[in-house]
C-alpha positions in Angstrom: 135.1 124.6 92.9 136.6 125.1 96.3 135.5 127.7 98.8 138.7 129.8 98.1 138.1 129.6 94.4 134.5 130.6 94.7 135.4 133.5 97.0 138.1 134.7 94.5 135.6 134.5 91.6 133.1 136.5 93.7 135.8 139.2 94.3 136.6 139.3 90.5 132.9 139.8 89.8 132.6 142.7 92.3 135.7 144.3 90.8 134.4 143.9 87.3 131.1 145.4 88.2 132.7 148.3 90.1 135.6 149.2 87.7 134.5 148.1 84.2 130.9 149.3 84.1 129.5 146.3 82.1 126.4 146.7 79.9 123.1 145.8 81.5 123.0 142.3 80.1 126.5 141.5 81.3 125.9 143.1 84.7 122.8 141.0 85.1 124.7 137.8 84.3 127.5 138.8 86.7 125.0 139.7 89.4 123.3 136.3 89.0 126.6 134.4 89.1 127.7 136.4 92.2 124.5 135.7 94.0 124.8 132.1 93.3 128.4 132.1 94.6 127.3 134.0 97.8 124.8 131.4 98.5 127.2 128.5 97.9 129.8 130.2 100.1 127.3 130.9 102.9 126.2 127.2 102.8 129.7 126.1 103.1 130.4 128.3 106.0 127.3 127.2 107.8 128.2 123.6 107.4 131.7 124.4 108.6 130.4 126.2 111.7 128.2 123.2 112.5 131.1 120.8 112.2 133.2 123.0 114.5 130.4 123.2 117.0 130.0 119.4 117.0 133.8 119.0 117.4 133.8 121.4 120.3 130.8 119.7 121.9 131.2 115.9 121.3 128.4 115.0 123.7 125.9 116.9 121.6 126.8 114.8 118.5 125.8 111.7 120.4 122.5 113.2 121.4 121.8 114.3 117.8 122.5 110.8 116.5 120.2 109.2 119.1 117.3 111.6 118.3 117.3 111.2 114.6 113.9 109.9 113.6 114.2 110.0 109.8 114.6 106.4 108.6 116.8 105.5 105.7 115.5 104.4 102.3 116.3 100.8 103.2 114.3 101.0 106.4 111.3 102.5 104.4 111.3 99.5 102.1 111.6 97.1 105.1 108.6 98.8 106.8 106.5 97.9 103.8 107.6 94.3 103.7 109.8 94.7 100.8 113.4 93.6 100.9 116.0 95.4 98.8 119.6 94.3 98.2 122.1 96.4 100.2 125.4 96.9 98.4 
C-alpha cells in the first residue's frame, strides 16, 4: 500500500472504533491493524524526512557515504578469500 492508502485505512479504523462500537475481538483486531499502520506510516515519514534533509544538505550526503564502514556481502566473502560471482 501507499502512504496515502495506509493513512486512509487508519482513519477508517479510527472511525469504526469510535462510531460502531465493535465487539472486543473485532476491536482488538482493529487496534492491532491500526498500530501496525501507524508504525508503517511513521517509518515512511522518518525516511522521507531523512531524504529531504539530505537533499537540503548535499555536503552531508558525501560525508555519510565516506564514513560508512559496513562492508557489503561481496566484500565479506572477499575478506575471507572466497570469490563469489557478481551479477
